[in-house]
C-alpha positions as CSV (number, residue, x, y, z in Angstrom):
1,I,-24.6,-17.0,27.3
2,W,-20.9,-16.8,28.0
3,T,-18.9,-18.6,30.4
4,E,-15.6,-18.4,32.3
5,H,-13.9,-21.6,33.6
6,M,-11.9,-21.1,36.9
7,A,-11.5,-22.6,40.3
8,E,-14.2,-25.1,40.1
9,V,-16.8,-22.5,39.3
10,V,-18.4,-21.9,35.9
11,T,-19.5,-18.1,35.4
12,V,-22.5,-17.9,33.3
13,K,-23.5,-14.6,31.8
14,V,-27.2,-14.7,31.0
15,H,-27.8,-11.9,28.5
16,S,-31.2,-12.0,26.8
17,G,-33.9,-14.0,24.9
18,R,-35.9,-13.3,21.9
19,N,-39.1,-14.3,20.1
20,L,-40.3,-16.3,23.1
21,I,-43.8,-17.5,22.5
22,G,-46.3,-18.2,25.3
23,K,-49.7,-19.7,25.4
24,D,-51.6,-16.6,26.4
25,G,-49.5,-13.9,24.7
26,S,-48.3,-12.3,27.9
27,L,-44.9,-13.6,29.2
28,D,-43.0,-13.1,32.4
29,P,-39.9,-15.2,31.5
30,Y,-37.1,-16.5,33.6
31,C,-34.4,-19.2,33.3
32,N,-33.2,-22.1,35.7
33,L,-29.6,-22.9,35.2
34,W,-27.5,-25.9,36.7
35,S,-24.9,-28.4,35.9
36,I,-24.9,-32.2,36.5
37,N,-23.0,-31.8,39.7
38,Q,-25.5,-29.4,41.3
39,K,-28.6,-30.3,43.4
40,K,-30.0,-26.8,43.5
41,K,-30.9,-24.7,40.3
42,K,-30.0,-21.1,40.0
43,K,-32.5,-18.8,38.7
44,T,-32.6,-15.4,36.9
45,K,-34.9,-12.6,37.7
46,V,-38.4,-12.6,36.1
47,A,-38.5,-10.1,33.1
48,S,-42.1,-8.8,33.2
49,K,-44.5,-8.7,30.3
50,T,-42.0,-9.2,27.4
51,N,-41.2,-11.9,24.7
52,A,-37.7,-10.4,24.2
53,P,-36.2,-10.3,27.8
54,T,-32.9,-8.8,28.8
55,W,-31.5,-10.2,32.0
56,N,-27.9,-9.3,31.8
57,E,-27.2,-11.5,35.0
58,T,-24.2,-13.4,36.0
59,I,-24.8,-16.9,37.5
60,Y,-22.1,-18.8,39.4
61,L,-22.4,-22.7,39.0
62,P,-20.1,-24.4,41.4
63,L,-18.7,-27.8,40.2
64,N,-17.4,-30.6,42.3
65,M,-14.7,-31.4,39.6
66,I,-14.4,-29.5,36.4
67,D,-14.7,-31.9,33.4
68,I,-14.6,-30.5,29.9
69,N,-17.6,-32.6,29.1
70,T,-19.8,-31.3,31.9
71,C,-22.8,-29.5,30.5
72,V,-24.7,-26.3,31.6
73,Y,-28.5,-26.8,31.4
74,V,-30.9,-23.9,30.8
75,E,-34.7,-24.0,31.0
76,C,-36.9,-21.0,30.4
77,Y,-40.3,-20.6,32.0
78,D,-43.1,-18.2,32.0
79,K,-44.0,-17.2,35.6
80,K,-47.6,-18.0,36.3
81,F,-49.6,-17.7,39.5
82,L,-50.2,-21.4,40.1
83,K,-47.5,-23.2,37.9
84,P,-44.9,-21.9,35.7
85,A,-45.3,-22.7,31.9
86,F,-42.4,-24.3,30.2
87,L,-40.9,-22.2,27.2
88,G,-37.8,-24.1,26.2
89,Q,-34.6,-25.7,27.1
90,F,-31.0,-26.2,25.8
91,S,-27.6,-27.4,27.2
92,V,-24.0,-26.5,26.4
93,A,-20.9,-28.5,27.1
94,L,-18.0,-26.7,28.7
95,R,-15.8,-27.8,25.8
96,D,-18.0,-25.8,23.4
97,M,-17.8,-22.5,25.4
98,I,-14.1,-22.4,26.5
99,K,-11.9,-20.0,24.5
100,E,-8.4,-21.3,23.8
């Protein structure tokens, strides 16, 4: 993931995942992304039948006020018919992503 900090929007480039492990062996992974200031999560497309998805997507996360300590949160799920299966999560503070 790479971000660009400008005009109260964080641009997040979701590239890929690897070595994802699902309960039934067949994965259709996607990611949800958001910041603490957002009420609605942004979602990548579903990558079909792979444990090494490549999304190559750009997600724009609006921020009310940009704070260097604001975090971007990412959760990865396996799309299932009834309920998505949780695969993993992480968060990154903007201060750790901004190039000086």
